[in-house]
C-alpha positions as CSV (number, residue, x, y, z in Angstrom):
1,X,10.6,2.4,6.2
2,X,8.7,3.5,3.1
3,X,6.0,1.8,1.0
4,X,6.2,1.6,-2.7
5,X,3.6,0.6,-5.3
6,X,4.3,-0.9,-8.7
7,X,1.7,0.8,-10.8
8,X,2.2,-1.6,-13.7
9,X,1.3,-4.5,-11.4
10,X,-1.5,-2.9,-9.3
11,X,-5.1,-3.8,-10.3
12,X,-6.7,-1.3,-8.0
13,X,-8.6,-3.8,-5.8
14,X,-8.3,-1.5,-2.8
15,X,-7.4,-4.2,-0.3
16,X,-4.3,-2.2,0.9
17,X,-6.4,0.9,1.6
18,X,-8.9,-1.2,3.5
19,X,-6.2,-2.8,5.6
20,X,-4.0,0.2,6.2
21,X,-5.7,3.5,5.2
22,X,-3.0,5.5,7.1
23,X,-0.5,4.5,4.4
24,X,-2.4,3.5,1.3
25,X,-5.2,5.0,-0.8
26,X,-6.4,4.9,-4.4
27,X,-5.5,7.6,-6.8
28,X,-7.7,9.2,-9.5
29,X,-6.9,6.3,-11.9
30,X,-8.1,3.8,-9.3
31,X,-4.6,2.5,-8.5
32,X,-3.0,2.3,-5.2
33,X,-0.7,4.9,-3.9
34,X,1.4,5.2,-0.7
35,X,2.1,8.2,1.5
36,X,5.4,9.9,0.7
37,X,6.7,9.9,4.3
38,X,8.1,7.1,6.3
39,X,5.5,4.7,7.6
40,X,4.6,5.6,11.2
41,X,5.8,2.9,13.7
42,X,2.3,2.4,15.0
43,X,0.9,1.3,11.6
44,X,3.9,-0.6,10.3
45,X,2.4,-4.0,11.1
46,X,-0.8,-3.2,9.2
47,X,1.2,-1.8,6.3
48,X,3.2,-5.1,6.2
49,X,-0.1,-7.0,6.3
50,X,-1.3,-5.0,3.3
51,X,2.0,-5.9,1.5
52,X,1.5,-9.6,2.2
53,X,-2.2,-9.6,1.2
54,X,-1.8,-7.7,-2.1
55,X,-3.0,-10.2,-4.7
56,X,-0.5,-9.0,-7.3
57,X,2.5,-8.3,-5.1
58,X,2.5,-4.7,-6.2
59,X,3.5,-3.4,-2.8
60,X,7.0,-3.3,-1.4
61,X,8.1,-2.0,2.0
62,X,11.8,-1.1,2.3
């Protein structure tokens, strides 16, 4: 599974990086970015929580 960020929707609140820093961080523009690799199994639940908690729905996990 991989995480994707819609940069047009992201507001850079940083909630995803707070919930799951193993997968999400903020880039130089202050917007969320996700790791390029598959999400490790041991953090998949917290990555899904970040997806659910995103206030703008900018995160998708596929």
